[in-house]
TITOR-614049 format. One line per field, with one value per residue (C-alpha): x, y, z; residue number from 1; chain; residue in three letters. Coordinates in steps of 0.2 Angstrom, whole numbers, plus 2048, in hexadecimal, padded with zeros to 3 digits. Layout:
N
x = [X:...] $
y = [Y:...] $
z = [Z:...] $
seq = [NUM:...] $
mol = [A:...] $
type = [ALA:...] $
% end
This chain:
80
x = [540:545:54C:53D:531:527:52D:524:51F:524:514:50C:51C:520:531:539:547:557:55E:558:55A:553:54E:559:551:546:542:531:522:521:533:537:543:54E:550:55E:55E:561:551:556:562:560:56B:56F:574:561:562:557:563:56F:562:566:579:585:58B:59E:59E:595:5A2:5B0:5AA:5A5:5B6:5BF:5B4:5B8:5CB:5CA:5C1:5CD:5DC:5D4:5D2:5E4:5EB:5E2:5D8:5E7:5E9:5FB] $
y = [9D2:9E4:9EB:9F0:9E3:9DA:9C8:9C3:9C9:9C6:9C8:9D7:9DF:9DD:9D5:9DF:9DA:9E5:9E2:9DD:9CC:9BA:9B2:9A3:99E:9A4:99D:994:99B:997:999:9A4:9B2:9C0:9D2:9D3:9C0:9BB:9B4:9AF:9B2:9BD:9BA:9CC:9C4:9C2:9B2:9A4:997:99B:995:983:985:986:998:99B:99D:98C:983:98B:985:974:972:976:96A:95C:960:95E:94E:947:94C:943:933:935:935:925:920:923:935:931] $
z = [2E0:2E4:2F4:2FF:2F8:306:307:317:328:33A:344:33D:338:325:320:311:307:30A:2F9:2E7:2E1:2E2:2F3:2F6:306:315:326:325:32E:340:345:354:34F:358:353:347:343:330:32A:318:309:2FA:2EB:2E4:2D3:2CF:2C5:2CC:2C5:2D3:2E0:2DB:2DD:2EB:2EF:2EF:302:304:2F8:302:313:30D:304:314:31E:312:313:326:325:318:323:332:328:321:333:338:347:353:34D:347] $
seq = [1:2:3:4:5:6:7:8:9:10:11:12:13:14:15:16:17:18:19:20:21:22:23:24:25:26:27:28:29:30:31:32:33:34:35:36:37:38:39:40:41:42:43:44:45:46:47:48:49:50:51:52:53:54:55:56:57:58:59:60:61:62:63:64:65:66:67:68:69:70:71:72:73:74:75:76:77:78:79:80] $
mol = [A:A:A:A:A:A:A:A:A:A:A:A:A:A:A:A:A:A:A:A:A:A:A:A:A:A:A:A:A:A:A:A:A:A:A:A:A:A:A:A:A:A:A:A:A:A:A:A:A:A:A:A:A:A:A:A:A:A:A:A:A:A:A:A:A:A:A:A:A:A:A:A:A:A:A:A:A:A:A:A] $
type = [MET:GLU:ALA:GLY:ASP:ARG:ILE:GLY:ARG:ILE:GLY:GLU:GLN:PRO:LEU:VAL:ALA:ALA:ILE:ALA:GLY:VAL:ILE:ARG:GLY:LEU:LEU:PRO:SER:GLY:TYR:GLU:VAL:ARG:VAL:GLY:GLN:LYS:LEU:GLY:ASP:VAL:ASP:PRO:ARG:GLY:ASP:PRO:VAL:PHE:CYS:HIS:THR:LEU:SER:ASP:LYS:THR:GLN:THR:LEU:SER:GLY:ALA:ALA:LEU:GLU:ILE:ILE:LEU:ALA:CYS:PHE:ALA:ARG:GLY:PRO:ASP:GLY:GLY] $
% end
């Protein structure tokens, strides 16, 4: 997909891609949205294979969450 391609619509207003790449996800039809709200994700690398992998940002956030959970378990139920 190229920048400027129509990828959907909001009411009668066309929704166009801001950048070129592969669509990783879009909100499904029927969701109420606000002006300026992020509606989806475009991967600028352009390779559909990446649509089936976790992004670096996702891996970083999930890794941090796991570290917090493991630290809580290591302290035990009394927090000590």
